[in-house]
N, C-alpha and C positions, 0 to 999 in steps of 0.2 A: 249107445253108451251115454249120451247126454241125458236121456230121459231116465236111465238107471241112476245116474248121479242125482238128478232132480228128485227121484223117489227117496233116495237116502237122505237128501237135504230136507225133504218134506217130513220124513219120519223123525228127524232131529228137531223139528219144530220151526224150521226156517220158512220165511215168507218167500214163496216161489212166484216168478213171473216168466211166462213163456211168450215169446214174440216170433211168430212164423212169418217168414218173408217170401215164401213161394206158394204156400197153400192158399187156395181161394176160400173166402168166408163161406162159400156154399159147400165145401168139402168137409165131411165128417171123418176125422181120422181117429184111429184107436187110441192114440196117446191122449188126445184131447178128452175123450170120453172118460178115461181113467182119471185124469187129473181133475176134471169137473167133479167126479165122485169124491175124490180125496179132499177137494176144497169144501164140499158139502159136509163131509165127515168132520172136518175141522170146525166148521161153523156150527154144526149141530151138537157135537160131542167134545169139542176141544182137543181132538186127537191130531197130531201132526201140526202142519203149518197152513196158513192161508195160501190160496192159489189164484192167480189171474192168468187168463189165456187171451192173447191178442193175435189177430191175423192182420198183417200189414200188406197192403196192396191188393191187387185184383186176381191173384193166382197166376201171375206170369211165371213162366219157367221155360222149358224147352219147347213147350207147345204154344202156338200163337194164341194170344188172348185179346179180347176187345180192349181198345184204348191204344194210345200211341206209346212209343218208347219214352217220350217225355213225361207222359202221365204216370207211367210205371216208375220212372226215376224219381219223380216228385213224391209219389207215395212212399217209396223206400227212404228217401231223405227225411220226409216227415216222420216216418216210423223211427228212424235213428234219432231224430231230435227229441222225440218223446222218451226214448230209452236214456239218452244222455241226461235229460232233466231228472229222470227217476234215479239215475246213478248219483248225480250231484246231491239229491235230496236224501240218499240212502234209504229209498223207499222199500227195497226188497233185499233179501240176503242172498238170493240165488236167481240168476237169470239164465234162460236158455234163449239164444238168438239163433233160431233154427233156419238153416239155409242162408245165413247172413253173408257167407263168403261170396255169393253170386252178385248182389248189388255192389260189393266192394270190387270184385273182378271187372264188372261192367262199367265201373266209374260213376255209379249212381250215388254212392256215398264215399266221401273222402277218407282214404285209409289213414292218413296222418292224423286227421281229426279223431277218428276212432281210437287209434293208438294213444294219442295224448289224453283222451278222456279216460281210457282204461288205466293208464299209468297214474293218473291223478285222482283216481276214485278214492273217496274217503271211506273209512271204516274197513270192514272185512267182507265186502261184497264179493261174491263169486260170479264170474261171467263165463259161460260156455258158448262158444260159437261153432256152428256146424256147417258143413258143406265142403265141396271139393275146391281145389285150386286156391287155397288161402294165400293172400298176398304175402310175399317174403317178410315184409316189415311187421306184419301181424305175428308171424311165426317167431320172429326174433325176440319179441317181448313176452310171448306166452309162457306161462308157468308149466303148462302141460300140453303136449301135442300128441295126438294119436292119429293113425291113418288106417282106414279100412280099405282093403284091396280085394276086389271081386276076383275070385278064382273061377267060379261057375255060378250061373243064375238061371232059374227056370225061364226067364224071358229070352235067354240065348237060344232056347229050343222053341221059341214062338209062343210060349204061354203068357197069357195076360197077367197083370198084377193080381195077386190072390188076397182075398179078405183074410185078415188075421196075420198076414205076413208083410204085405206092402202097405196096407191101409186098415 
């Protein structure tokens, strides 16, 4: 849903910035490939808006990754600090903070600081935050909250992630 919104924002000419907090820089995900092409289309032909894509951290998630929890927490906090700077500068019109609820949930990024930054953001910047278990304080101040609930998934039957569906 977040990337669908980002596509609509791109089509309206908005400056798009995506920050992924769980995906490793080594992982090539489908959304990234599409938005790289949309960014090139904007640069080459002036269609849509500019696009930036950033991967924050080393790909930590539910799978153990190299590095300590402290190093992952530092990477997440550094990523948030960069986003907060960009919001204050009004650098982008539309942000996707993909899987950002996890560093909030794990205490790696201060929820109150995020909420304060979002409430004080200048201009008409839109910020979409994805992930499960969003902190209640974040939900209280959000303009729009949606929740996807799995009813069934191929992985329940032992199938691995599928190209074109999960990545």
